[in-house]
N, C-alpha and C positions, 0 to 999 in steps of 0.2 A: 726286391725279389736275390738278387743278387748275394746280400747279407745272409737270407734263408737258404740260399742255395749253400754256400760255405759253411754254414752249423748244419747244414743236410751233413755237406762232405765229412766236417768232422766224426760229428757222432756216428756217423754210415762208414764211417774210414775204422773207429774203436770199436764198431757192432762187428766186422768184418774182419777184424784184427783178432777179433777173441769168437769166430765163426772159421777163419779159417788156422788158429794156433789147436784152437780143444781137435779141429777136424786134423792136421795134419798128425799133430799126437795119437792118435786112438787112433789112425792109418795107419804109421809106426809102433804101436802097436798091439797092432796084427786084428781092427778091425777091418769090416768088409767098407771099402768107402761109402756104401751107398751112406751104412749106418753112420758111418764115421760122419760122416754130411747131416742128416738126421739129429744127428745128437746137438753135434755142434750148433747147427739152428736153432735150436730151442735153449740155450745155454743164450746164445747171441743175438734173441727176440726179448729178451728181456732187457740183457741192455741199450736195446734197438728201443724201442718205444719209450724204455726211460727221457732215454735222452730228449729221444722225437717231442716228448708231450715238453717235459720240463724246457728244455729250450732249442732246439728250431720251432718248432712251430707253438711253442709260449703263450706267442700273442692271439693267436687263434681267437682265442676263448670258445675250446670244443672243450666238450662236457668228456669229462675223463670214460665215463663210460662206454659212449658212443666211441668216441677215437680208440679206443683199446679193441672192442669188437669191432670196427671197420679194418685198423689195422693185424687187426689177426686175420684178415679177408685178403686186404694188399699182403702181409706176409705170407702167409699161405701159396699163394699165388705164385709167388715170389720165388718161394721153397721148390713147389712144382716144376717152374720152371728147370730151377738150378737142378734139378731131382733127372729131371727130365734127358736136358743136356749135357750133365755129364754122364749117364747112364748111354748116353748117343757115343757122348768121342770115347767113353773108359772103350767101350766095344769092339772101335776104331782100333783100338792100342796106337796111338801117335804120340799121344806123352803119358809121362810116369801118371801116376796115378793123383800124386800132391801138386803139381802143373797143371794138370786138370780142374781138381778141385778150386785151387787160387783160380782159376781164368771165368769156370761158370760161375763162383762166386763174385766175381770183379762186373761182369757180365746184367747178372740179374742185379745188381745193387745201384746198377746205371735206373734201370725202367721202373724203380719204388718210388722214384724223387715225386717227379710225376703225380701219378699215385696218392702216393701220403698228403700233399701242397693242394691236390683239388679236391680231393675227395674224405682220404683218412681224419685230416688232421680239420677239416674246414670248422666253421662254426658250426652248428646247428642253431 
């Protein structure tokens, strides 16, 4: 499990980095933070799924179709939580939009490991 957690961290880190780079870039290009986050999520999703299916949870023998459907549910739940946290923190004007995006994305990434491991990529 420890090696799987490390692989999850590497893949999740890469996907999170893609998410943040796209999101922050779009915010600095003038996009509304909520829309920038949504676009960044869509791009990072493909990095995340490919990495987790092919590397993190490759030994689980889950079918690609089942894993994709389940991972979509996990990712959308994480996205909804991220958007809600982002909107809530942005409304308080405590931090810059970019810092707020980094914070919320990091927090939600921590919660997805358990769902991905126990359900999304579990053998069918």
